[in-house]
ROPAVEX-653313 format. One record per residue: residue number from 1; z, x, y of N, C-alpha, C in turn. Coordinates in nm, 2 decimals. Layout:
N
torvo,npz,npx,npy,capz,capx,capy,cpz,cpx,cpy
NUM,Z,X,Y,Z,X,Y,Z,X,Y
...
END
This chain:
269
torvo,npz,npx,npy,capz,capx,capy,cpz,cpx,cpy
1,-3.73,-11.81,10.19,-3.63,-11.92,10.20,-3.55,-11.91,10.33
2,-3.53,-12.02,10.39,-3.45,-12.02,10.51,-3.30,-12.01,10.47
3,-3.22,-11.94,10.56,-3.08,-11.93,10.53,-3.00,-12.06,10.54
4,-3.07,-12.16,10.60,-3.00,-12.29,10.61,-3.03,-12.39,10.50
5,-3.11,-12.35,10.41,-3.15,-12.43,10.29,-3.03,-12.42,10.19
6,-3.03,-12.51,10.10,-2.93,-12.51,9.99,-2.96,-12.40,9.89
7,-2.86,-12.33,9.85,-2.88,-12.21,9.76,-2.94,-12.25,9.63
8,-3.02,-12.17,9.57,-3.09,-12.19,9.44,-2.99,-12.19,9.32
9,-2.86,-12.14,9.35,-2.77,-12.12,9.23,-2.70,-12.25,9.19
10,-2.72,-12.36,9.27,-2.66,-12.48,9.23,-2.52,-12.51,9.29
11,-2.48,-12.42,9.38,-2.35,-12.43,9.44,-2.34,-12.54,9.55
12,-2.45,-12.58,9.60,-2.47,-12.68,9.71,-2.43,-12.62,9.84
13,-2.40,-12.49,9.84,-2.37,-12.42,9.97,-2.50,-12.37,10.03
14,-2.50,-12.34,10.16,-2.62,-12.28,10.23,-2.65,-12.14,10.17
15,-2.78,-12.11,10.16,-2.82,-11.99,10.09,-2.76,-11.87,10.17
16,-2.75,-11.87,10.30,-2.71,-11.75,10.37,-2.56,-11.73,10.36
17,-2.49,-11.83,10.31,-2.34,-11.82,10.29,-2.31,-11.79,10.14
18,-2.41,-11.81,10.05,-2.39,-11.80,9.91,-2.45,-11.67,9.85
19,-2.58,-11.66,9.85,-2.65,-11.54,9.80,-2.75,-11.48,9.90
20,-2.70,-11.44,10.01,-2.79,-11.39,10.12,-2.87,-11.27,10.08
21,-2.83,-11.20,9.98,-2.89,-11.07,9.94,-3.00,-11.09,9.83
22,-3.01,-11.22,9.79,-3.11,-11.25,9.68,-3.21,-11.35,9.74
23,-3.34,-11.31,9.73,-3.45,-11.39,9.78,-3.48,-11.50,9.69
24,-3.52,-11.61,9.74,-3.54,-11.74,9.66,-3.64,-11.73,9.55
25,-3.74,-11.65,9.56,-3.85,-11.64,9.45,-3.83,-11.52,9.36
26,-3.72,-11.45,9.37,-3.70,-11.33,9.29,-3.66,-11.36,9.15
27,-3.67,-11.26,9.06,-3.62,-11.28,8.93,-3.48,-11.32,8.92
28,-3.39,-11.26,9.01,-3.25,-11.29,9.00,-3.23,-11.44,9.04
29,-3.30,-11.48,9.14,-3.29,-11.62,9.18,-3.34,-11.72,9.08
30,-3.45,-11.68,9.01,-3.49,-11.76,8.89,-3.38,-11.77,8.79
31,-3.32,-11.65,8.76,-3.22,-11.65,8.66,-3.10,-11.74,8.70
32,-3.05,-11.73,8.82,-2.94,-11.81,8.87,-2.97,-11.95,8.87
33,-3.10,-11.99,8.90,-3.14,-12.13,8.89,-3.14,-12.18,8.75
34,-3.17,-12.10,8.65,-3.16,-12.14,8.51,-3.02,-12.16,8.47
35,-2.93,-12.08,8.52,-2.79,-12.10,8.49,-2.74,-12.23,8.54
36,-2.79,-12.27,8.67,-2.75,-12.39,8.73,-2.80,-12.51,8.65
37,-2.93,-12.50,8.61,-2.99,-12.61,8.53,-2.91,-12.63,8.40
38,-2.88,-12.52,8.33,-2.80,-12.53,8.20,-2.66,-12.59,8.23
39,-2.59,-12.54,8.32,-2.46,-12.59,8.35,-2.46,-12.74,8.39
40,-2.55,-12.78,8.47,-2.56,-12.92,8.52,-2.60,-13.01,8.40
41,-2.69,-12.97,8.32,-2.73,-13.05,8.20,-2.62,-13.07,8.10
42,-2.55,-12.96,8.07,-2.44,-12.96,7.98,-2.33,-13.05,8.03
43,-2.28,-13.02,8.15,-2.17,-13.09,8.21,-2.20,-13.24,8.22
44,-2.32,-13.28,8.26,-2.36,-13.42,8.28,-2.36,-13.49,8.15
45,-2.41,-13.42,8.04,-2.42,-13.48,7.91,-2.28,-13.52,7.85
46,-2.19,-13.42,7.86,-2.06,-13.44,7.80,-1.97,-13.53,7.89
47,-2.00,-13.55,8.02,-1.93,-13.64,8.10,-1.96,-13.79,8.07
48,-2.07,-13.81,7.99,-2.12,-13.94,7.96,-2.10,-13.97,7.82
49,-2.04,-13.88,7.74,-2.03,-13.90,7.59,-1.88,-13.88,7.56
50,-1.83,-13.95,7.45,-1.70,-13.94,7.41,-1.68,-13.80,7.33
51,-1.78,-13.76,7.26,-1.77,-13.63,7.19,-1.78,-13.52,7.29
52,-1.68,-13.43,7.28,-1.68,-13.31,7.37,-1.72,-13.19,7.30
53,-1.76,-13.08,7.37,-1.80,-12.96,7.30,-1.68,-12.89,7.24
54,-1.69,-12.83,7.13,-1.58,-12.76,7.06,-1.54,-12.64,7.15
55,-1.64,-12.58,7.22,-1.61,-12.46,7.31,-1.50,-12.50,7.42
56,-1.39,-12.43,7.42,-1.28,-12.46,7.51,-1.24,-12.33,7.59
57,-1.18,-12.34,7.70,-1.13,-12.23,7.77,-1.02,-12.16,7.69
58,-1.03,-12.03,7.67,-0.93,-11.96,7.59,-0.99,-11.92,7.45
59,-1.09,-11.99,7.41,-1.16,-11.95,7.28,-1.26,-11.85,7.31
60,-1.26,-11.74,7.23,-1.35,-11.63,7.26,-1.42,-11.59,7.13
61,-1.43,-11.68,7.03,-1.49,-11.63,6.91,-1.64,-11.58,6.92
62,-1.71,-11.66,7.00,-1.85,-11.61,7.02,-1.87,-11.49,7.11
63,-1.76,-11.45,7.17,-1.76,-11.33,7.25,-1.76,-11.20,7.17
64,-1.74,-11.21,7.04,-1.75,-11.11,6.95,-1.88,-11.09,6.88
65,-1.97,-11.18,6.91,-2.11,-11.19,6.85,-2.20,-11.10,6.92
66,-2.29,-11.03,6.85,-2.38,-10.94,6.91,-2.51,-11.02,6.94
67,-2.54,-11.03,7.07,-2.67,-11.10,7.11,-2.73,-11.03,7.23
68,-2.86,-11.05,7.25,-2.93,-10.97,7.35,-2.94,-11.06,7.48
69,-2.94,-10.98,7.59,-2.97,-11.04,7.72,-3.07,-10.97,7.79
70,-3.13,-11.02,7.90,-3.23,-10.96,7.98,-3.18,-10.86,8.08
71,-3.26,-10.77,8.13,-3.22,-10.67,8.23,-3.17,-10.74,8.36
72,-3.24,-10.85,8.40,-3.20,-10.91,8.53,-3.06,-10.97,8.52
73,-3.03,-11.02,8.40,-2.89,-11.07,8.37,-2.79,-10.96,8.38
74,-2.83,-10.84,8.33,-2.74,-10.73,8.34,-2.72,-10.68,8.48
75,-2.82,-10.69,8.56,-2.81,-10.65,8.71,-2.72,-10.75,8.78
76,-2.73,-10.87,8.75,-2.65,-10.97,8.81,-2.50,-10.95,8.78
77,-2.47,-10.90,8.65,-2.35,-10.86,8.61,-2.30,-10.74,8.70
78,-2.39,-10.64,8.71,-2.36,-10.53,8.79,-2.32,-10.56,8.93
79,-2.39,-10.66,8.99,-2.37,-10.70,9.13,-2.23,-10.76,9.13
80,-2.19,-10.83,9.03,-2.05,-10.89,9.02,-1.94,-10.78,9.01
81,-1.98,-10.67,8.93,-1.88,-10.57,8.90,-1.85,-10.48,9.03
82,-1.93,-10.49,9.13,-1.91,-10.42,9.25,-1.77,-10.46,9.31
83,-1.72,-10.58,9.28,-1.60,-10.63,9.32,-1.48,-10.57,9.24
84,-1.51,-10.51,9.13,-1.41,-10.45,9.04,-1.34,-10.33,9.11
85,-1.21,-10.31,9.08,-1.14,-10.19,9.13,-1.16,-10.08,9.02
86,-1.12,-9.96,9.06,-1.14,-9.84,8.97,-1.08,-9.86,8.83
87,-0.96,-9.92,8.83,-0.89,-9.94,8.71,-0.97,-10.03,8.61
88,-1.02,-10.14,8.67,-1.10,-10.24,8.59,-1.23,-10.18,8.54
89,-1.29,-10.10,8.62,-1.42,-10.02,8.58,-1.39,-9.93,8.46
90,-1.28,-9.86,8.47,-1.23,-9.76,8.37,-1.21,-9.83,8.24
91,-1.15,-9.95,8.25,-1.12,-10.02,8.12,-1.25,-10.07,8.06
92,-1.34,-10.12,8.14,-1.47,-10.15,8.08,-1.54,-10.04,8.01
93,-1.54,-9.92,8.08,-1.61,-9.80,8.03,-1.54,-9.77,7.89
94,-1.41,-9.77,7.89,-1.33,-9.74,7.77,-1.37,-9.83,7.65
95,-1.38,-9.96,7.68,-1.42,-10.05,7.58,-1.56,-10.03,7.53
96,-1.65,-9.99,7.62,-1.79,-9.97,7.58,-1.80,-9.85,7.49
97,-1.73,-9.74,7.52,-1.73,-9.62,7.44,-1.67,-9.65,7.30
98,-1.56,-9.73,7.30,-1.50,-9.77,7.17,-1.60,-9.85,7.08
99,-1.67,-9.94,7.15,-1.76,-10.02,7.07,-1.88,-9.94,7.02
100,-1.93,-9.85,7.10,-2.05,-9.78,7.05,-2.00,-9.68,6.95
101,-1.88,-9.63,6.95,-1.83,-9.54,6.85,-1.82,-9.62,6.72
102,-1.77,-9.74,6.73,-1.75,-9.83,6.61,-1.89,-9.85,6.54
103,-1.99,-9.88,6.63,-2.13,-9.91,6.57,-2.18,-9.78,6.51
104,-2.16,-9.67,6.57,-2.21,-9.54,6.52,-2.15,-9.51,6.39
105,-2.03,-9.54,6.37,-1.95,-9.51,6.24,-1.97,-9.62,6.13
106,-1.97,-9.74,6.18,-1.96,-9.85,6.08,-2.09,-9.93,6.07
107,-2.17,-9.94,6.18,-2.29,-10.02,6.17,-2.41,-9.94,6.23
108,-2.44,-9.82,6.17,-2.54,-9.73,6.23,-2.68,-9.80,6.23
109,-2.71,-9.89,6.14,-2.85,-9.95,6.14,-2.86,-10.04,6.27
110,-2.75,-10.11,6.30,-2.76,-10.20,6.42,-2.78,-10.11,6.54
111,-2.70,-10.00,6.55,-2.72,-9.92,6.67,-2.86,-9.85,6.67
112,-2.91,-9.82,6.56,-3.05,-9.76,6.55,-3.15,-9.87,6.60
113,-3.12,-9.99,6.57,-3.21,-10.10,6.62,-3.22,-10.10,6.77
114,-3.10,-10.09,6.83,-3.10,-10.09,6.98,-3.17,-9.98,7.04
115,-3.16,-9.86,6.97,-3.22,-9.74,7.03,-3.37,-9.72,7.00
116,-3.42,-9.80,6.90,-3.56,-9.79,6.87,-3.65,-9.87,6.97
117,-3.78,-9.85,6.97,-3.87,-9.92,7.05,-3.90,-10.06,6.98
118,-3.85,-10.16,7.04,-3.88,-10.29,6.98,-3.95,-10.38,7.08
119,-4.02,-10.32,7.17,-4.09,-10.40,7.28,-4.20,-10.48,7.22
120,-4.26,-10.45,7.10,-4.37,-10.52,7.05,-4.32,-10.65,6.98
121,-4.19,-10.67,6.96,-4.14,-10.78,6.89,-4.11,-10.89,7.00
122,-4.15,-11.02,6.97,-4.11,-11.12,7.06,-3.96,-11.15,7.06
123,-3.91,-11.22,7.16,-3.77,-11.23,7.18,-3.70,-11.30,7.06
124,-3.77,-11.40,7.00,-3.71,-11.48,6.88,-3.70,-11.39,6.77
125,-3.80,-11.31,6.73,-3.79,-11.22,6.62,-3.69,-11.11,6.64
126,-3.68,-11.06,6.76,-3.58,-10.96,6.79,-3.45,-11.02,6.77
127,-3.42,-11.13,6.83,-3.29,-11.20,6.82,-3.26,-11.23,6.67
128,-3.35,-11.27,6.59,-3.33,-11.29,6.45,-3.29,-11.16,6.38
129,-3.36,-11.06,6.41,-3.33,-10.93,6.35,-3.19,-10.88,6.39
130,-3.15,-10.89,6.51,-3.01,-10.86,6.55,-2.91,-10.95,6.48
131,-2.94,-11.08,6.46,-2.86,-11.17,6.40,-2.83,-11.13,6.26
132,-2.94,-11.09,6.19,-2.92,-11.05,6.04,-2.84,-10.92,6.04
133,-2.87,-10.82,6.12,-2.80,-10.69,6.11,-2.66,-10.70,6.16
134,-2.63,-10.80,6.24,-2.49,-10.80,6.29,-2.40,-10.90,6.21
135,-2.44,-10.95,6.10,-2.36,-11.04,6.02,-2.23,-10.96,5.98
136,-2.11,-11.02,6.01,-1.99,-10.96,5.98,-1.94,-10.86,6.09
137,-2.02,-10.83,6.19,-1.97,-10.74,6.29,-1.89,-10.81,6.39
138,-1.77,-10.76,6.43,-1.69,-10.82,6.53,-1.68,-10.72,6.64
139,-1.74,-10.74,6.75,-1.75,-10.65,6.86,-1.72,-10.72,6.99
140,-1.60,-10.73,7.03,-1.57,-10.80,7.15,-1.64,-10.76,7.28
141,-1.68,-10.85,7.36,-1.75,-10.82,7.49,-1.65,-10.74,7.57
142,-1.69,-10.63,7.64,-1.61,-10.55,7.72,-1.55,-10.63,7.84
143,-1.60,-10.75,7.87,-1.55,-10.82,7.98,-1.44,-10.93,7.95
144,-1.40,-10.93,7.82,-1.29,-11.02,7.78,-1.16,-10.97,7.84
145,-1.09,-11.07,7.89,-0.96,-11.04,7.95,-0.85,-11.12,7.87
146,-0.75,-11.05,7.82,-0.65,-11.12,7.74,-0.53,-11.18,7.83
147,-0.50,-11.30,7.81,-0.39,-11.36,7.89,-0.26,-11.34,7.82
148,-0.15,-11.37,7.89,-0.02,-11.36,7.83,0.01,-11.44,7.71
149,-0.07,-11.56,7.70,-0.05,-11.65,7.58,-0.14,-11.61,7.47
150,-0.21,-11.50,7.48,-0.30,-11.46,7.37,-0.44,-11.50,7.38
151,-0.47,-11.60,7.46,-0.60,-11.64,7.49,-0.68,-11.54,7.56
152,-0.81,-11.54,7.54,-0.90,-11.45,7.61,-1.00,-11.52,7.70
153,-1.02,-11.47,7.82,-1.12,-11.54,7.91,-1.22,-11.43,7.96
154,-1.33,-11.49,8.01,-1.44,-11.40,8.06,-1.41,-11.36,8.21
155,-1.41,-11.23,8.23,-1.39,-11.18,8.36,-1.51,-11.18,8.45
156,-1.63,-11.22,8.40,-1.75,-11.23,8.48,-1.81,-11.38,8.46
157,-1.72,-11.47,8.45,-1.76,-11.61,8.40,-1.87,-11.66,8.48
158,-1.87,-11.65,8.61,-1.97,-11.71,8.70,-2.11,-11.66,8.68
159,-2.12,-11.53,8.63,-2.25,-11.47,8.61,-2.27,-11.44,8.46
160,-2.20,-11.51,8.37,-2.21,-11.48,8.23,-2.36,-11.52,8.19
161,-2.42,-11.45,8.09,-2.56,-11.47,8.06,-2.59,-11.61,8.01
162,-2.72,-11.65,8.01,-2.76,-11.78,7.97,-2.71,-11.81,7.83
163,-2.72,-11.72,7.74,-2.69,-11.75,7.60,-2.54,-11.78,7.59
164,-2.46,-11.73,7.68,-2.31,-11.75,7.68,-2.28,-11.90,7.72
165,-2.37,-11.95,7.81,-2.35,-12.09,7.86,-2.40,-12.20,7.76
166,-2.50,-12.17,7.68,-2.56,-12.27,7.60,-2.52,-12.26,7.45
167,-2.48,-12.15,7.40,-2.45,-12.14,7.26,-2.32,-12.21,7.23
168,-2.32,-12.31,7.15,-2.20,-12.39,7.12,-2.18,-12.51,7.21
169,-2.25,-12.52,7.31,-2.24,-12.64,7.40,-2.37,-12.72,7.39
170,-2.49,-12.66,7.35,-2.61,-12.73,7.34,-2.70,-12.66,7.24
171,-2.81,-12.71,7.21,-2.90,-12.64,7.11,-3.02,-12.59,7.19
172,-3.06,-12.46,7.17,-3.17,-12.41,7.24,-3.28,-12.37,7.14
173,-3.25,-12.39,7.01,-3.35,-12.36,6.90,-3.34,-12.47,6.80
174,-3.46,-12.49,6.73,-3.46,-12.59,6.62,-3.41,-12.54,6.49
175,-3.36,-12.42,6.48,-3.31,-12.36,6.36,-3.17,-12.43,6.33
176,-3.17,-12.53,6.24,-3.05,-12.62,6.23,-2.94,-12.55,6.15
177,-2.98,-12.45,6.06,-2.88,-12.38,5.98,-2.83,-12.26,6.03
178,-2.86,-12.23,6.16,-2.81,-12.11,6.22,-2.66,-12.11,6.25
179,-2.58,-12.01,6.20,-2.44,-12.01,6.21,-2.40,-11.99,6.36
180,-2.30,-12.07,6.41,-2.26,-12.05,6.54,-2.12,-11.99,6.54
181,-2.02,-12.06,6.49,-1.89,-12.00,6.47,-1.80,-12.08,6.38
182,-1.69,-12.04,6.34,-1.60,-12.10,6.24,-1.56,-12.24,6.29
183,-1.55,-12.27,6.42,-1.51,-12.40,6.47,-1.63,-12.50,6.46
184,-1.75,-12.45,6.48,-1.87,-12.54,6.49,-1.94,-12.55,6.36
185,-1.95,-12.43,6.30,-2.03,-12.42,6.18,-2.18,-12.39,6.21
186,-2.27,-12.47,6.18,-2.41,-12.44,6.21,-2.46,-12.52,6.33
187,-2.58,-12.49,6.37,-2.65,-12.55,6.48,-2.67,-12.70,6.46
188,-2.67,-12.74,6.34,-2.69,-12.88,6.31,-2.59,-12.97,6.37
189,-2.46,-12.93,6.38,-2.36,-13.01,6.44,-2.38,-13.03,6.59
190,-2.43,-12.93,6.66,-2.46,-12.94,6.80,-2.58,-13.04,6.82
191,-2.68,-13.02,6.73,-2.80,-13.10,6.74,-2.77,-13.25,6.72
192,-2.67,-13.28,6.65,-2.63,-13.42,6.62,-2.56,-13.48,6.74
193,-2.50,-13.41,6.82,-2.42,-13.47,6.93,-2.44,-13.41,7.07
194,-2.50,-13.29,7.08,-2.51,-13.22,7.20,-2.64,-13.23,7.27
195,-2.65,-13.19,7.39,-2.78,-13.19,7.46,-2.88,-13.08,7.41
196,-3.00,-13.09,7.45,-3.10,-12.99,7.42,-3.12,-12.90,7.54
197,-3.12,-12.77,7.52,-3.16,-12.68,7.64,-3.28,-12.60,7.60
198,-3.36,-12.66,7.50,-3.48,-12.58,7.45,-3.57,-12.55,7.57
199,-3.59,-12.66,7.66,-3.68,-12.63,7.78,-3.63,-12.52,7.87
200,-3.50,-12.52,7.89,-3.44,-12.41,7.97,-3.46,-12.27,7.91
201,-3.43,-12.27,7.78,-3.45,-12.15,7.70,-3.60,-12.10,7.71
202,-3.69,-12.19,7.69,-3.83,-12.16,7.70,-3.87,-12.11,7.84
203,-3.81,-12.17,7.94,-3.84,-12.12,8.08,-3.78,-11.97,8.09
204,-3.67,-11.95,8.03,-3.61,-11.81,8.04,-3.71,-11.71,7.97
205,-3.77,-11.74,7.86,-3.86,-11.66,7.79,-3.99,-11.64,7.88
206,-4.04,-11.75,7.93,-4.16,-11.75,8.01,-4.15,-11.69,8.15
207,-4.05,-11.72,8.22,-4.04,-11.69,8.36,-3.97,-11.56,8.38
208,-3.88,-11.52,8.29,-3.79,-11.40,8.31,-3.84,-11.29,8.22
209,-3.86,-11.32,8.09,-3.86,-11.21,7.99,-4.01,-11.16,7.96
210,-4.11,-11.24,7.98,-4.24,-11.21,7.93,-4.34,-11.23,8.04
211,-4.46,-11.16,8.01,-4.58,-11.18,8.10,-4.70,-11.16,8.01
212,-4.80,-11.25,8.05,-4.93,-11.24,7.97,-5.03,-11.16,8.05
213,-5.10,-11.08,7.98,-5.20,-10.99,8.04,-5.31,-10.96,7.94
214,-5.44,-11.00,7.97,-5.55,-10.98,7.89,-5.53,-11.03,7.74
215,-5.49,-11.15,7.73,-5.47,-11.22,7.61,-5.35,-11.16,7.52
216,-5.27,-11.08,7.59,-5.15,-11.03,7.51,-5.02,-11.07,7.59
217,-4.92,-11.07,7.52,-4.78,-11.10,7.58,-4.70,-10.98,7.57
218,-4.64,-10.95,7.69,-4.55,-10.83,7.70,-4.41,-10.87,7.73
219,-4.31,-10.81,7.66,-4.17,-10.85,7.67,-4.09,-10.74,7.74
220,-4.00,-10.78,7.83,-3.91,-10.68,7.88,-3.80,-10.64,7.79
221,-3.73,-10.53,7.82,-3.62,-10.48,7.74,-3.51,-10.58,7.72
222,-3.46,-10.60,7.60,-3.34,-10.68,7.58,-3.24,-10.60,7.49
223,-3.11,-10.61,7.53,-3.00,-10.54,7.46,-2.88,-10.62,7.47
224,-2.78,-10.60,7.38,-2.65,-10.66,7.40,-2.59,-10.61,7.53
225,-2.50,-10.68,7.59,-2.43,-10.64,7.71,-2.37,-10.51,7.70
226,-2.30,-10.48,7.58,-2.23,-10.35,7.56,-2.33,-10.24,7.56
227,-2.45,-10.25,7.51,-2.55,-10.14,7.51,-2.61,-10.12,7.65
228,-2.63,-10.23,7.73,-2.67,-10.21,7.87,-2.57,-10.13,7.94
229,-2.44,-10.16,7.92,-2.34,-10.09,7.99,-2.34,-9.94,7.94
230,-2.36,-9.92,7.82,-2.36,-9.78,7.77,-2.48,-9.70,7.83
231,-2.59,-9.77,7.85,-2.70,-9.70,7.91,-2.68,-9.67,8.06
232,-2.59,-9.75,8.12,-2.56,-9.74,8.27,-2.42,-9.67,8.29
233,-2.37,-9.61,8.19,-2.23,-9.57,8.19,-2.20,-9.48,8.31
234,-2.29,-9.39,8.34,-2.27,-9.29,8.45,-2.28,-9.36,8.58
235,-2.34,-9.47,8.59,-2.36,-9.54,8.72,-2.26,-9.64,8.75
236,-2.17,-9.67,8.66,-2.07,-9.77,8.68,-1.96,-9.74,8.78
237,-1.94,-9.61,8.81,-1.84,-9.57,8.91,-1.89,-9.60,9.05
238,-2.03,-9.61,9.07,-2.08,-9.64,9.20,-2.19,-9.73,9.19
239,-2.16,-9.86,9.17,-2.27,-9.96,9.13,-2.36,-9.99,9.25
240,-2.32,-9.98,9.37,-2.40,-10.00,9.48,-2.52,-9.90,9.48
241,-2.48,-9.78,9.45,-2.59,-9.67,9.44,-2.68,-9.70,9.31
242,-2.61,-9.74,9.20,-2.68,-9.76,9.07,-2.79,-9.87,9.09
243,-2.75,-9.98,9.16,-2.84,-10.08,9.18,-2.96,-10.04,9.27
244,-2.92,-9.96,9.38,-3.01,-9.89,9.46,-3.12,-9.98,9.52
245,-3.20,-9.91,9.61,-3.31,-9.98,9.68,-3.42,-10.03,9.59
246,-3.46,-9.94,9.49,-3.57,-9.98,9.41,-3.54,-10.10,9.32
247,-3.42,-10.09,9.25,-3.38,-10.20,9.16,-3.36,-10.33,9.23
248,-3.29,-10.32,9.35,-3.27,-10.44,9.43,-3.40,-10.50,9.47
249,-3.49,-10.42,9.51,-3.63,-10.47,9.56,-3.70,-10.55,9.44
250,-3.70,-10.48,9.32,-3.77,-10.55,9.21,-3.70,-10.67,9.16
251,-3.58,-10.67,9.15,-3.50,-10.78,9.08,-3.44,-10.88,9.17
252,-3.41,-10.85,9.29,-3.34,-10.93,9.39,-3.42,-10.98,9.51
253,-3.53,-10.91,9.53,-3.61,-10.94,9.65,-3.76,-10.98,9.63
254,-3.82,-10.90,9.55,-3.97,-10.92,9.53,-4.00,-11.05,9.46
255,-4.11,-11.12,9.50,-4.15,-11.24,9.42,-4.16,-11.21,9.27
256,-4.10,-11.30,9.19,-4.08,-11.27,9.05,-4.21,-11.23,8.97
257,-4.32,-11.30,9.00,-4.44,-11.26,8.93,-4.48,-11.12,8.96
258,-4.48,-11.08,9.08,-4.50,-10.94,9.12,-4.41,-10.84,9.05
259,-4.28,-10.88,9.05,-4.17,-10.79,8.99,-4.20,-10.78,8.84
260,-4.24,-10.88,8.77,-4.27,-10.87,8.63,-4.39,-10.78,8.61
261,-4.48,-10.79,8.70,-4.60,-10.70,8.68,-4.56,-10.56,8.69
262,-4.48,-10.53,8.78,-4.43,-10.39,8.81,-4.34,-10.33,8.70
263,-4.26,-10.42,8.63,-4.17,-10.38,8.53,-4.23,-10.39,8.39
264,-4.28,-10.50,8.35,-4.33,-10.53,8.22,-4.47,-10.47,8.19
265,-4.55,-10.44,8.29,-4.68,-10.39,8.27,-4.69,-10.24,8.33
266,-4.58,-10.18,8.35,-4.58,-10.05,8.42,-4.65,-9.94,8.33
267,-4.66,-9.96,8.20,-4.73,-9.86,8.12,-4.88,-9.89,8.11
268,-4.92,-10.00,8.16,-5.06,-10.04,8.15,-5.14,-10.03,8.28
269,-5.07,-10.09,8.39,-5.14,-10.09,8.52,-5.13,-9.97,8.59
END
């Protein structure tokens, strides 16, 4: 990709001024383009309709829900965290350790699920299993920041995962009775008035998370953000080193098909 072309992230800025460290065909670029597609679709839909999404700035109910994200989304978060000062990093680490301690003491089956090998499950079944095990669990995202008025906002909003962008503002699954939050109720309410991001979610599964090989489908690792952070805890003090040459090459530079082969088929090829 030429540095003078428009960036894949949807900012309308030139690539060399926006994401010069991320190659246009990489997994990270694919992920950022999906973010842009989702944001554009959702914003365009609600700008043309009188019904507005229940999700508002300051509401953080879904930020206490346990849901899984991909490794490339986590590395994009790490890239953003490089901007954090030492105090902010220490606070995130503290919240992570508090959350894992809570799971260990109060929800050991959920934590056991994260620690087990679930690579043979497809993403939908893994998500449904997490959904069932986490009923009643309130585990705030470590990136929530509380304002003086009591509202909470996301401190990594620009790189928040895809699920954070679409849950509550659009429907990405046909499961109409899936509980969303106390303000929305079930997915049926969104299906009645909101846009569909099913195609975007399908692209996420196909382009980012899975690869087909010899008539089988292989899925990459998925964990809640708090568990990704827990696995990377020792690397959070020096994120430039943690991301490193190898990780940057696989997720930020290498063509995404080749990157998926190296990561998702590493035990086979």
